[in-house]
C-alpha positions in Angstrom: 19.6 -4.9 11.9 16.0 -5.4 10.5 13.6 -7.5 12.4 13.7 -10.1 9.7 17.4 -10.7 9.8 17.1 -10.9 13.9 14.8 -13.5 13.2 16.8 -14.9 10.5 20.0 -15.0 12.7 17.9 -17.1 15.3 16.6 -19.6 12.6 19.7 -20.1 10.8 23.4 -19.3 10.9 23.1 -16.1 8.5 20.3 -14.4 6.5 20.2 -14.9 2.9 19.4 -11.9 0.7 20.8 -13.3 -1.9 18.8 -16.2 -2.5 15.6 -13.8 -2.4 17.4 -11.3 -5.2 18.2 -14.8 -7.3 14.8 -16.0 -7.1 13.5 -12.2 -8.2 15.7 -12.0 -11.0 14.8 -15.7 -12.1 10.9 -14.3 -12.4 11.9 -11.0 -14.1 14.3 -12.9 -16.7 11.2 -15.7 -17.6 8.7 -12.4 -17.9 11.0 -10.6 -19.9 11.6 -13.5 -22.3 7.9 -14.0 -22.7 7.2 -10.3 -23.1 9.6 -10.3 -26.2 7.9 -13.6 -27.2 4.5 -12.6 -27.4 5.2 -8.3 -28.2 6.5 -9.1 -31.9 4.7 -7.2 -34.3 3.0 -4.9 -31.9 2.5 -2.3 -34.4 -0.5 -0.6 -34.4 -2.2 1.4 -32.1 -4.8 -1.7 -31.6 -1.7 -3.8 -30.8 -0.1 -1.3 -28.4 -3.3 -0.2 -26.5 -5.4 -3.3 -26.5 -3.2 -6.5 -27.3 -5.0 -6.5 -30.7 -8.5 -7.6 -28.6 -6.8 -10.9 -28.7 -7.8 -11.7 -25.2 -10.5 -14.1 -23.9 -12.7 -13.4 -21.3 -11.0 -15.9 -19.2 -7.3 -14.9 -20.1 -8.3 -11.0 -19.6 -10.3 -11.6 -15.9 -7.0 -13.4 -14.9 -5.1 -10.6 -16.1 -7.7 -8.2 -14.5 -7.2 -9.9 -11.2 -3.3 -9.6 -11.2 -3.9 -5.9 -12.1 -6.0 -5.5 -9.2 -4.2 -7.6 -6.6 -1.5 -5.1 -5.9 0.9 -4.4 -3.0 -1.7 -2.9 -1.1 -3.9 -6.3 -1.4 -1.2 -8.6 -0.9 0.6 -6.8 1.8 -1.4 -4.0 3.2 -4.5 -6.3 3.8 -2.7 -8.7 5.2 -1.1 -6.4 7.7 -4.1 -4.5 8.3 -6.1 -8.0 9.3 -2.9 -9.1 11.8 -3.5 -5.7 13.7 -7.1 -4.7 13.4 -8.8 -8.1 12.5 -11.9 -7.2 11.7 -11.8 -3.5 10.2 -8.6 -4.5 8.3 -10.6 -7.2 6.7 -13.3 -4.6 5.1 -10.4 -3.4 3.0 -11.1 -7.0 1.2 -15.0 -6.7 1.8 -14.8 -3.1 -0.1 -12.5 -4.0 -2.9 -14.8 -7.2 -3.7 -18.1 -5.7 -3.6 -16.8 -3.2 -5.8 -16.5 -5.4 -8.8 -20.4 -5.9 -8.6 -20.8 -2.0 -9.3 -18.4 -2.5 -12.4 -20.5 -5.7 -13.7 -23.6 -4.6 -13.6 -23.2 -1.1 -14.3 -19.8 -0.2 -16.5 -18.1 -3.0 -18.3 -20.4 -4.6 -21.2 -21.5 -0.8 -21.7 -18.0 0.7 -22.0 -16.7 -2.2 -24.3 -19.4 -1.2 -26.7 -18.8 2.6 -26.3 -15.4 3.2 -26.3 -12.5 2.1 -27.9 -8.6 2.9 -26.1 -9.2 4.9 -22.9 -11.6 6.0 -20.7 -12.0 9.4 -22.6 -13.5 7.9 -25.5 -16.7 7.3 -23.7 -17.1 10.4 -21.4 -16.6 12.4 -24.7 -18.7 10.2 -27.5 -21.5 12.7 -27.3 -19.7 15.6 -25.8 -17.5 18.5 -27.1 -13.9 16.5 -27.6 -11.4 18.7 -26.3 -12.5 19.8 -22.7 -13.9 16.3 -21.6 -10.2 14.5 -23.0 -8.5 17.2 -21.2 -10.2 16.5 -18.3 -10.3 12.7 -18.3 -6.8 12.9 -19.1 -5.8 15.0 -15.7 -8.0 12.6 -14.2 -6.6 9.6 -15.0 -2.8 10.8 -14.3 -4.0 11.9 -10.9 -5.4 8.5 -10.1 -2.6 6.6 -12.1 0.2 8.8 -10.4 -1.2 7.8 -6.5 -1.7 4.5 -7.4 1.7 4.5 -9.1 3.4 5.9 -5.9 1.8 3.2 -4.0 3.6 0.5 -5.7 6.9 2.1 -5.9 6.5 3.1 -2.0 5.7 -0.7 -1.7 8.8 -1.5 -3.7 11.0 0.5 -1.3 9.6 -1.0 2.1 10.0 -4.6 0.6 13.5 -4.0 -0.6 14.3 -3.3 2.8 12.6 -6.2 4.6 13.6 -9.1 1.7 17.1 -8.1 0.7 18.7 -6.8 3.7 19.2 -3.2 2.4 19.0 -1.2 5.2 20.7 1.5 3.4 18.3 4.5 2.2 21.0 4.8 -1.3 20.6 1.2 -1.6 16.6 1.2 -1.5 16.9 4.0 -4.0 18.7 1.6 -6.3 16.4 -0.9 -6.2 13.0 1.3 -6.8 14.9 2.7 -10.2 15.9 -1.3 -11.3 12.1 -1.7 -10.8 11.3 1.4 -12.3 13.1 0.2 -15.5 12.3 -3.2 -16.0 8.8 -1.9 -15.9 9.6 0.6 -18.2 11.1 -1.9 -20.9 7.7 -4.0 -20.4 5.5 -1.3 -21.8 7.6 0.3 -24.2 8.3 -3.0 -25.7 5.4 -5.2 -24.8 2.6 -2.7 -25.0 -1.0 -4.3 -23.5 0.1 -7.2 -25.0 3.3 -8.0 -22.9 1.6 -6.5 -19.8 -1.3 -8.9 -20.2 0.5 -12.0 -19.8 2.8 -10.7 -17.5 -0.2 -9.8 -15.2 -1.7 -13.3 -16.2 1.2 -15.3 -14.8 1.5 -13.1 -11.8 -1.9 -13.3 -10.5 -1.5 -17.5 -10.9 1.5 -17.1 -8.6 0.7 -14.7 -6.2 -2.9 -16.8 -5.5 -1.4 -19.9 -5.6 1.7 -18.5 -3.0 -1.5 -17.1 -0.8 -3.7 -20.0 -1.2 -0.5 -22.4 -0.1 0.3 -20.2 2.9 -3.8 -20.6 3.5 -3.8 -24.5 3.7 -0.3 -24.3 5.4 -1.7 -21.7 8.5 -4.9 -23.6 8.7 -3.7 -27.1 8.9 -1.4 -26.1 12.0 -5.0 -25.5 13.5 -6.7 -28.5 12.3 -8.2 -26.3 9.7 -10.7 -24.9 12.5 -11.0 -21.2 11.7 -12.1 -20.6 15.2 -9.1 -22.1 17.0 -6.8 -19.8 14.7 -8.9 -16.6 15.8 -8.8 -17.9 19.5 -5.1 -18.4 18.9 -4.1 -15.1 17.4 -6.3 -13.1 20.2 -4.1 -14.9 22.7 -0.9 -13.7 21.3 -2.0 -10.3 20.8 -3.1 -9.7 24.4 0.3 -11.3 25.8 1.9 -8.8 23.2 0.1 -6.1 24.5 -0.6 -6.8 28.1 -4.4 -6.2 27.6 -6.9 -8.1 26.4 -8.0 -8.0 22.8 -10.6 -9.4 20.5 -9.6 -9.1 16.8 -13.3 -10.0 15.7 -14.6 -6.8 17.3 -15.1 -4.0 14.7 -13.8 -0.5 16.2 -10.1 -1.6 16.5 -9.4 0.9 13.6 -12.3 2.9 12.8 -13.5 4.3 16.1 -15.5 7.1 13.8 -18.3 5.2 12.0 -18.5 8.2 9.7 -14.9 7.3 9.0 -15.3 4.1 8.2 -18.6 4.7 5.9 -16.4 7.4 4.1 -13.7 4.5 3.5 -16.3 2.0 2.2 -17.8 4.4 -0.1 -14.0 5.1 -1.9 -13.4 1.5 -1.7 -17.1 0.1 -3.1 -17.4 3.1 -6.0 -13.8 3.4 -6.9 -13.3 0.4 -8.9 -15.7 1.2 -11.8 -13.8 4.6 -12.1 -10.1 3.3 -12.3 -9.0 4.3 -15.7 -6.2 0.9 -15.6 -9.1 -1.4 -14.8 -11.7 0.0 -17.6 -9.2 0.4 -20.0 -8.4 -3.8 -19.8 -12.3 -4.2 -21.1 -11.1 -3.0 -24.5 -8.9 -6.0 -24.9 -11.2 -8.8 -25.6 -13.0 -9.1 -28.6 -16.8 -8.3 -27.7 -18.9 -7.0 -24.7 -20.2 -10.6 -23.7 -16.4 -11.2 -22.8 -15.8 -8.0 -21.2 -18.7 -9.2 -19.2 -17.1 -13.0 -18.6 -13.5 -11.2 -18.2 -15.6 -9.6 -14.7 -17.2 -12.7 -13.7 -13.4 -14.5 -13.6 -12.0 -11.6 -12.0 -14.6 -12.0 -9.6 -14.2 -15.4 -8.4 -10.4 -15.1 -8.3 -10.2 -11.8 -6.4 -13.0 -13.0 -3.9 -11.1 -16.4 -3.6 -7.9 -14.2 -2.8 -9.1 -12.0 -0.4 -10.9 -15.0 1.5 -6.8 -16.3 1.8 -5.6 -12.8 3.4 -8.1 -13.2 6.1 -6.5 -16.3 7.0 -2.5 -14.6 6.6 -3.9 -12.0 8.8 -4.8 -13.8 11.7 -2.0 -16.5 11.1 0.7 -13.3 11.5 -1.3 -12.1 14.3 -1.0 -15.6 16.1 2.7 -16.1 14.9 4.3 -12.9 15.2 2.3 -10.3 17.4 1.3 -6.7 16.8 5.0 -5.3 18.0 7.2 -7.3 15.9 4.8 -6.6 12.8 4.8 -3.0 13.6 8.8 -2.7 14.3 9.8 -4.3 11.2 10.9 -2.2 8.2 8.1 -1.5 6.1 5.5 -1.6 9.4 2.1 -3.3 8.8 3.2 -4.6 5.0 5.7 -6.7 6.3 3.1 -9.2 7.8 2.6 -11.5 5.0 7.0 -11.7 4.2 7.2 -12.3 8.1 4.6 -15.1 8.1 6.6 -17.0 5.0 9.5 -16.7 6.8 8.2 -18.4 10.0 6.4 -21.1 7.6 8.9 -22.4 5.7 12.3 -20.2 6.2 14.5 -18.9 4.2 13.5 -20.2 0.6 9.7 -20.2 1.1 10.5 -16.0 2.1 12.7 -15.8 -1.0 9.5 -17.4 -3.7 6.8 -15.0 -1.5 9.3 -12.1 -2.1 9.7 -12.8 -5.7 5.8 -13.2 -6.2 5.8 -9.8 -4.4 7.7 -8.0 -6.6 6.8 -9.2 -9.4 2.9 -8.0 -8.3 4.5 -4.4 -7.7 6.4 -4.9 -11.3 3.0 -6.0 -13.2 0.6 -3.5 -11.4 3.3 -0.8 -12.4 3.2 -1.8 -15.8 -0.4 -1.8 -15.9 -0.3 1.8 -15.0 2.2 3.1 -16.7 0.5 2.1 -20.1 -3.0 3.6 -19.0 -1.4 7.0 -18.2 0.9 6.7 -21.5 -2.8 5.7 -23.3 -4.4 8.5 -22.0 -1.6 11.5 -23.0 -1.0 10.2 -26.3 -4.4 9.1 -27.4 -6.5 11.8 -25.5 -3.9 14.7 -25.5 -1.7 14.5 -28.1 -3.9 13.1 -30.8 -7.0 15.6 -30.1 -5.4 18.7 -29.0 -2.0 18.9 -31.0 -2.9 17.0 -34.1 -6.8 18.0 -33.6 -8.1 14.1 -34.1 -5.6 13.9 -37.5 -2.4 11.2 -35.9 -2.0 8.5 -37.2 -2.0 5.3 -34.8 1.9 5.1 -35.5 2.4 8.4 -34.6 -0.1 7.8 -31.5 2.0 4.6 -30.3 5.1 6.7 -30.8 3.8 9.7 -28.2 2.7 6.8 -25.8 6.1 5.1 -25.8 7.8 8.6 -25.3 5.3 9.3 -22.8 5.7 6.0 -20.5 9.6 6.7 -20.4 8.7 9.9 -18.7 5.9 8.8 -16.6 8.1 5.7 -15.7 11.0 8.5 -14.7 8.5 10.4 -13.0 7.1 7.3 -10.7 10.9 6.1 -9.8 11.4 10.1 -8.5 7.7 9.4 -6.4 8.5 6.3 -5.6 12.0 7.4 -3.8 10.1 10.4 -2.2 7.4 8.1 -1.1 9.4 5.3 0.4 8.4 4.4 4.1 4.7 5.8 3.3 1.7 3.8 4.2 0.6 1.5 1.0 -3.0 1.3 2.1 -3.5 5.1 2.8 -2.1 6.0 -1.0 -4.2 3.4 -3.0 -7.5 4.3 -0.9 -6.5 7.8 -1.7 -6.3 6.8 -5.4 -9.9 4.9 -5.0 -11.3 8.1 -3.5 -10.2 10.3 -6.8 -11.4 7.5 -8.8 -15.2 7.6 -7.1 -15.2 11.3 -6.7 -13.9 12.6 -10.5 -14.8 9.4 -12.6 -17.7 7.5 -11.6 -19.9 10.0 -11.4 -18.9 11.3 -15.0 -19.1 7.6 -16.5 -22.6 7.2 -14.9 -24.0 10.2 -16.4 -22.3 9.6 -19.7 -24.0 6.3 -20.1 -27.4 6.7 -18.7 -29.0 10.1 -18.2 -29.7 11.3 -21.7 -29.3 15.4 -20.8 -25.7 15.2 -19.7 -23.6 17.8 -21.4 -20.0 18.9 -21.2 -20.4 21.5 -18.4 -21.5 18.5 -16.4 -18.6 16.3 -17.2 -16.3 18.9 -16.5 -18.0 20.2 -13.2 -17.6 16.4 -12.4 -15.0 15.7 -13.1 -12.5 18.8 -12.0 -15.0 19.1 -8.9 -14.7 15.7 -7.8 -10.9 15.8 -8.4 -10.0 18.8 -6.3 -12.3 18.5 -3.6 -10.8 15.1 -3.0 -7.0 16.2 -3.3 -7.8 19.2 -1.1 -9.6 17.0 2.0 -6.6 14.9 1.9 -4.0 17.1 2.0 -5.8 18.4 5.0 -7.0 15.2 6.6 -5.3 13.3 9.6 -3.6 11.2 7.1 -1.2 13.4 6.4 -0.7 15.3 9.5 -1.7 15.7 13.5 -2.3 11.6 14.3 -1.1 10.9 17.8 1.9 9.1 18.1 2.0 5.3 18.3 3.4 3.9 21.8 4.8 0.8 19.9 6.8 2.4 17.1 7.2 5.6 18.9 6.2 7.8 15.5 2.9 9.2 14.5 0.8 7.1 11.6 0.6 10.6 9.5 2.8 11.1 6.7 4.5 14.1 7.9 5.7 14.0 11.8 5.7 16.6 14.1 3.5 18.9 12.5 -0.2 19.3 12.4 -2.3 21.5 9.7 -5.2 19.0 9.1 -8.6 20.7 9.4 -10.4 17.7 8.1 -11.3 15.0 10.5 -11.9 12.1 8.3 -9.1 9.6 7.2 -10.5 9.4 4.1 -12.4 12.1 2.1 -15.0 10.2 0.4 -18.3 10.7 2.1 -18.1 14.1 1.1 -16.2 14.3 -2.2 -18.3 11.0 -4.2 -21.9 12.9 -3.5 -20.1 16.3 -5.0 -18.6 15.0 -8.1 -22.3 14.0 -8.6 -23.9 17.1 -7.6 -21.7 19.5 -9.6 -22.2 17.0 -12.9 -26.1 17.8 -11.9 -25.8 21.4 -11.8 -23.5 21.8 -14.4 -25.5 19.9 -16.8 -29.0 21.7 -15.9 -27.6 25.2 -16.2 -26.3 24.5 -19.6 -28.5 24.3 -22.7 -26.3 22.1 -24.6 -27.6 18.8 -25.8 -27.0 16.6 -28.8 -29.9 14.2 -29.1 -29.0 12.4 -32.0 -25.5 11.8 -31.0 -27.1 9.9 -27.4 -29.2 7.6 -29.2 -26.7 6.4 -31.0 -24.8 6.1 -27.9 -27.5 4.1 -26.5 -27.7 1.8 -29.6 -24.0 0.8 -29.5 -23.8 0.4 -25.4 -26.5 -2.0 -25.4 -26.3 -3.9 -28.8 -22.5 -3.7 -29.7 -23.7 -2.2 -33.0 -20.9 0.2 -34.5 -18.4 -0.8 -32.0 -16.3 -3.0 -34.4 -16.2 0.8 -36.7 -14.7 1.9 -33.3 -12.1 -1.0 -33.2 -10.6 -0.6 -36.6 -10.3 3.3 -36.6 
């Protein structure tokens, strides 16, 4: 039996997975009804990819926070803070500070230059075909790792919340989550997906806010008392004194810490599913407003995670968290059970499922848009595909990607969510960000520079991850009796750091520079047009209506 079921048996006569399933299905039915209602008349490409550009800055800001606050934020960060205190909170800080990069350097300019995907911006003044292929490959790589993280989270949550301990049962639920998500994307397009994100963001922030007030009220709204009590519980559990506010519990190596920080802070501005959200608003001003809304909401949520993490450390202790199905990812749901029993656990679990569904839908629509708009239209149809053909191909792509995500999710069950998400961030920061910044700000940049930075950043990041301790070679944890690495009982790690950012991000920038200066190609007229459009928005409407 799971730790949760044991807990439930102690608290009440029976655990109640039925209640969790009921709450989850109520949420699914409500969101499906909303998707069907708002998606009537989803005809053209602008409707399908960009929700008809009909969302206000506030609506889009709430949807962006819904897209960004994934299973890693709610489950992974709360667990990291519960186990590692200060070091765990650095994920929150990194994810939040990253938005300043997106706001100051990318959001408004990107909205003015592009139309539907990241590749629209990268290929604006370069050779279309090779650059769009490279951008599509990079988009698919980032989306795939992010999808794996969410699907792995779905499997772990199921073990914990629904009392389904059998591997087959968990696989069935991963499949069900995938099928619902495919429906959201194929039928709802960006408009339906955006409304799911908005509802889920409101529910998630409200649920975390309620737990935040509840935990703090137990300690007289005094954060110092909560942290002291958490330190005491942790020390009693481990049999050795421990100060959760001291750095160094998770990151013994300062270079490892810098590498992770670089990936988190620079990754957001290169995440394709976040960049695509800037196209759902009518003007660049609204794009900027939406980022400001997102920063406030995400910042508020991450403040909540600090208290949730220390609350879980104080009420549960590290042994119980690590030994629960899902490990560190189960800290927030276990805390919900401690606070409000089965009903509150059911509500929080419903919100966590909703989080996974909404983020997976956002990722799938981004990857399918890249395949249809960048690959099918440019390569197969030489830019002559009609918007209707593009949308049809995007829907087929969503079906195929959904199936791959379900299969990948089944294989990724039990893996560390935070690792997979940090991996997606490292790839986005290494391959996408250098190319985006060079495209927007460097006059001399050309096709060879773009290809070198995308492929160089992508290949270096993935290679270093494969040979890092996260995949193999970490020592066995005395509490769980297992290695925190993905693969057990093997060790082929050659690269000493957990995250490749400190090597692969500068490499992406350097390769982009070398590729550019070793090629004579340069389109001055196209750069002048791009500069005017990016700064003023003049000509952006022309792109809107294709």
